[in-house]
C-alpha positions as CSV (number, residue, x, y, z in Angstrom):
1,M,21.3,-1.7,12.3
2,A,17.5,-2.3,11.9
3,P,15.0,-3.8,14.3
4,E,14.0,-7.4,13.5
5,L,10.2,-7.4,13.1
6,F,7.8,-10.3,13.2
7,Y,5.2,-9.6,10.5
8,Y,1.6,-10.7,10.1
9,S,-0.1,-11.2,6.8
10,L,-3.3,-9.1,6.9
11,G,-3.3,-8.1,3.2
12,A,-1.5,-5.7,0.9
13,S,-3.2,-2.6,2.3
14,V,-1.8,-2.9,5.8
15,T,1.4,-3.5,7.7
16,A,1.2,-5.5,10.9
17,F,4.0,-6.6,13.1
18,S,5.5,-7.2,16.6
19,T,9.0,-6.1,17.5
20,T,11.5,-8.7,18.7
21,R,14.4,-8.1,21.1
22,Q,16.9,-7.9,18.2
23,G,18.2,-4.8,16.3
24,G,18.3,-2.0,18.8
25,V,20.7,-0.2,21.2
26,S,19.2,-1.0,24.6
27,E,21.2,-3.0,27.1
28,G,20.7,-5.7,29.7
29,N,17.2,-6.8,30.2
30,Y,16.1,-4.1,27.8
31,G,18.4,-5.4,25.1
32,S,18.4,-4.7,22.5
33,F,15.2,-3.3,21.0
34,N,12.8,-1.5,23.3
35,I,10.7,1.7,22.7
36,N,8.6,1.6,25.9
37,A,9.3,4.7,28.0
38,Y,7.5,3.4,31.1
39,C,9.6,0.4,32.0
40,G,12.9,2.0,33.1
41,D,15.0,2.0,29.9
42,T,17.2,5.1,29.2
43,V,15.8,8.0,27.2
44,F,18.7,7.8,24.8
45,A,18.1,4.2,24.0
46,I,14.4,4.7,23.5
47,Q,14.9,7.7,21.2
48,Q,17.4,5.8,19.1
49,N,15.2,2.7,18.9
50,R,12.2,4.7,17.8
51,K,14.3,6.3,15.1
52,L,15.4,2.9,13.9
53,L,11.8,1.6,13.9
54,A,10.5,4.7,12.0
55,E,13.1,4.3,9.4
56,T,12.2,0.6,9.0
57,L,8.5,1.4,8.6
58,H,9.2,4.4,6.4
59,I,7.2,6.8,8.6
60,S,8.1,9.7,10.8
61,D,8.9,9.1,14.5
62,D,5.9,11.1,15.6
63,H,3.6,8.8,13.7
64,I,4.5,5.9,16.1
65,I,1.7,6.0,18.6
66,M,1.9,4.2,21.9
67,P,-0.3,4.7,25.0
68,H,0.6,4.4,28.7
69,Q,-1.3,1.3,29.5
70,V,-2.9,0.6,32.9
71,H,-4.7,-2.7,32.5
72,H,-8.1,-1.2,32.0
73,A,-10.4,-1.4,29.0
74,V,-10.4,2.2,27.7
75,N,-10.0,3.0,24.0
76,H,-8.7,6.1,22.4
77,I,-9.5,7.0,18.8
78,I,-6.6,8.4,16.9
79,D,-8.1,11.0,14.5
80,L,-7.1,14.3,13.0
81,T,-8.0,16.1,16.2
82,F,-5.5,14.0,18.1
83,L,-2.8,14.4,15.5
84,A,-3.2,18.2,15.7
85,L,-2.3,18.2,19.4
86,S,1.1,19.1,20.7
87,A,3.4,16.2,21.7
88,D,2.8,16.9,25.4
89,K,-1.0,17.0,24.9
90,Q,-0.9,13.8,22.9
91,T,1.1,12.1,25.7
92,A,-1.6,13.3,28.2
93,A,-4.4,12.0,26.0
94,L,-2.8,8.6,25.9
95,E,-2.5,8.2,29.7
96,G,-4.5,5.3,31.0
97,I,-5.3,3.9,27.6
98,D,-5.1,0.2,26.6
99,S,-6.7,0.2,23.2
100,L,-6.3,2.4,20.1
101,T,-8.3,2.6,16.9
102,T,-7.8,4.7,13.7
103,D,-8.8,5.0,10.1
104,I,-5.9,7.4,9.2
105,P,-3.3,5.9,6.8
106,G,0.4,6.3,7.5
107,I,-0.1,6.2,11.3
108,C,1.3,3.4,13.3
109,I,-0.9,2.6,16.3
110,G,0.5,0.0,18.7
111,I,0.7,-1.3,22.2
112,S,3.4,-2.8,24.5
113,T,3.4,-6.2,26.0
114,A,5.8,-8.6,27.8
115,D,3.5,-11.7,28.5
116,C,0.1,-9.9,28.1
117,V,-1.8,-10.5,24.9
118,P,-1.4,-8.0,21.9
119,V,-4.4,-8.1,19.6
120,L,-4.6,-6.3,16.2
121,L,-7.8,-5.8,14.2
122,Y,-8.1,-4.7,10.6
123,D,-11.4,-3.8,8.8
124,P,-10.6,-4.1,5.1
125,V,-14.0,-2.7,4.0
126,H,-13.7,0.6,5.9
127,H,-9.8,0.6,6.1
128,A,-9.8,0.9,9.8
129,S,-7.6,-0.7,12.5
130,A,-7.1,-1.3,16.2
131,A,-4.3,-2.3,18.6
132,I,-5.3,-3.8,21.9
133,H,-3.4,-4.6,25.1
134,A,-5.2,-7.5,26.8
135,G,-3.5,-8.4,30.1
136,W,-5.5,-10.7,32.3
137,R,-7.3,-7.8,33.9
138,G,-8.1,-6.3,30.5
139,T,-9.2,-9.7,29.3
140,V,-11.5,-10.1,32.3
141,Q,-13.0,-6.7,31.4
142,R,-13.5,-7.9,27.8
143,I,-11.3,-5.2,26.2
144,V,-11.4,-6.9,22.8
145,E,-15.2,-6.9,22.7
146,H,-15.3,-3.3,23.8
147,T,-12.9,-2.4,21.0
148,V,-14.8,-4.2,18.3
149,Q,-17.9,-2.3,19.5
150,T,-16.0,1.0,19.2
151,M,-15.1,0.1,15.6
152,Q,-18.7,-0.7,14.9
153,T,-19.9,2.6,16.2
154,T,-17.0,4.8,14.8
155,Y,-16.3,3.2,11.4
156,H,-19.4,1.1,10.8
157,T,-17.3,-2.1,11.0
158,D,-19.0,-5.4,10.5
159,P,-17.2,-7.9,12.8
160,H,-17.6,-10.6,10.1
161,D,-15.2,-8.5,7.9
162,L,-12.5,-8.2,10.6
163,H,-9.1,-9.8,10.4
164,A,-7.4,-10.3,13.7
165,V,-4.0,-11.1,15.1
166,I,-3.2,-12.6,18.5
167,G,0.5,-11.9,18.9
168,P,3.3,-13.3,21.2
169,C,2.1,-13.7,24.8
170,I,2.4,-16.1,27.7
171,S,1.0,-19.6,27.2
172,L,-1.3,-21.7,29.3
173,D,1.5,-23.8,30.6
174,A,3.6,-20.8,31.7
175,F,0.8,-18.7,33.1
176,E,0.3,-19.9,36.6
177,V,-2.2,-17.8,38.6
178,G,-3.6,-17.6,42.1
179,Q,-7.2,-18.6,43.0
180,E,-8.2,-14.9,43.0
181,V,-7.4,-14.7,39.2
182,Y,-9.3,-17.8,38.5
183,D,-12.3,-16.5,40.5
184,A,-12.2,-13.2,38.6
185,F,-12.6,-15.0,35.3
186,A,-15.3,-17.2,36.7
187,A,-17.2,-14.3,38.1
188,E,-17.3,-12.6,34.7
189,G,-18.9,-15.7,33.1
190,F,-16.0,-17.1,31.2
191,E,-16.2,-20.8,30.3
192,M,-13.6,-22.0,32.7
193,K,-13.4,-25.5,31.2
194,K,-12.2,-24.0,28.0
195,I,-9.7,-21.5,29.4
196,A,-8.3,-23.0,32.6
197,R,-6.3,-26.0,33.7
198,H,-5.3,-27.1,37.2
199,Y,-1.8,-28.5,37.8
200,K,-0.4,-27.6,41.1
201,K,-2.1,-24.3,40.8
202,W,-4.5,-22.8,38.2
203,H,-3.3,-21.9,34.8
204,I,-5.2,-19.5,32.4
205,D,-5.1,-19.6,28.6
206,L,-5.1,-15.9,27.7
207,P,-4.8,-16.4,23.9
208,V,-7.8,-18.7,24.0
209,C,-9.7,-16.2,26.2
210,N,-9.2,-13.5,23.6
211,W,-9.9,-15.8,20.6
212,L,-13.2,-16.7,22.2
213,Q,-14.0,-13.0,22.7
214,L,-13.2,-12.3,19.0
215,E,-15.6,-15.1,17.9
216,H,-18.2,-13.9,20.3
217,T,-18.3,-10.5,18.6
218,G,-18.6,-12.1,15.2
219,V,-15.1,-12.4,14.0
220,L,-14.7,-15.5,11.8
221,A,-12.2,-18.1,13.1
222,K,-10.6,-18.3,9.6
223,N,-9.8,-14.6,9.9
224,I,-7.8,-15.0,13.2
225,I,-4.1,-15.4,13.1
226,L,-2.6,-16.9,16.3
227,S,1.2,-16.4,16.6
228,G,1.5,-19.5,18.8
229,I,4.6,-17.9,20.4
230,C,5.0,-18.1,24.2
231,T,6.9,-15.1,25.5
232,Y,8.0,-16.9,28.6
233,N,9.5,-19.8,26.7
234,S,11.0,-17.5,24.0
235,S,12.4,-14.8,26.2
236,D,15.6,-14.8,24.2
237,R,13.7,-13.4,21.2
238,F,10.6,-11.7,22.9
239,F,10.4,-9.9,26.2
240,S,8.8,-11.7,29.1
241,A,8.3,-9.7,32.4
242,R,7.6,-13.0,34.2
243,K,11.0,-14.4,33.1
244,L,13.1,-11.2,33.1
245,G,11.3,-9.1,35.7
246,Q,9.3,-5.9,35.4
247,Q,12.5,-3.8,34.8
248,S,12.9,-5.2,31.3
249,G,11.9,-4.3,27.7
250,R,8.6,-4.6,26.0
251,I,7.3,-5.9,22.7
252,Y,5.7,-3.3,20.5
253,T,2.9,-4.7,18.4
254,G,1.7,-2.2,15.7
255,I,-0.4,-1.8,12.6
256,I,-0.2,0.8,9.8
257,L,-2.9,1.4,7.2
258,K,-1.3,2.0,3.8
259,K,-2.4,5.1,1.8
């Protein structure tokens, strides 16, 4: 048994993917492939699924890095200092983190989503990468822009060189929100005519929000891959917390720099 992965084409020097629900041992609303330890799945299932993913990616289990996300805009750099920490200290360092960056080959950095927007970045010039969890709160806080800035400072990345992925997430039609969410985006200066529609209630287009942030930082539109997959409408293949409930599995979207 092997997890069924949804791959993205970012070049021969990098592997980028999102997990699907297929190919693991989890059950019920976690079935069958989930490696998120913060959503209520069993320890045994998570361990077995991580092992399956590591085998599929041809890396060791401890090289699959995933933070405990809290819908903020904090980035953590995965470097040799981090990798030298004990497992417990690594877990502590990843608490409250919603964005990871690295330039170390052979390490899989990734984030978990189940309707929120997963964003991957790859700098082919400096061979550096990022994995970003952009829920609506993180999007309002412009986590994508902050992560690009981190890559500029840390790796000397030129945004024009970046390749980006916007992975499976909830679509405009499925993402109905309250007035307070609309107001939060408006207060932060988002172009509401581009990202919002009013049906019976307001709907926000999170993929477009993050696409616009990428372009604002200097990422070229031709270098952005949009999966076009709505998690809510494709909950048989991808986890959707809005469809399945919070006590359900999570998609893991990761990126590995090849040596």
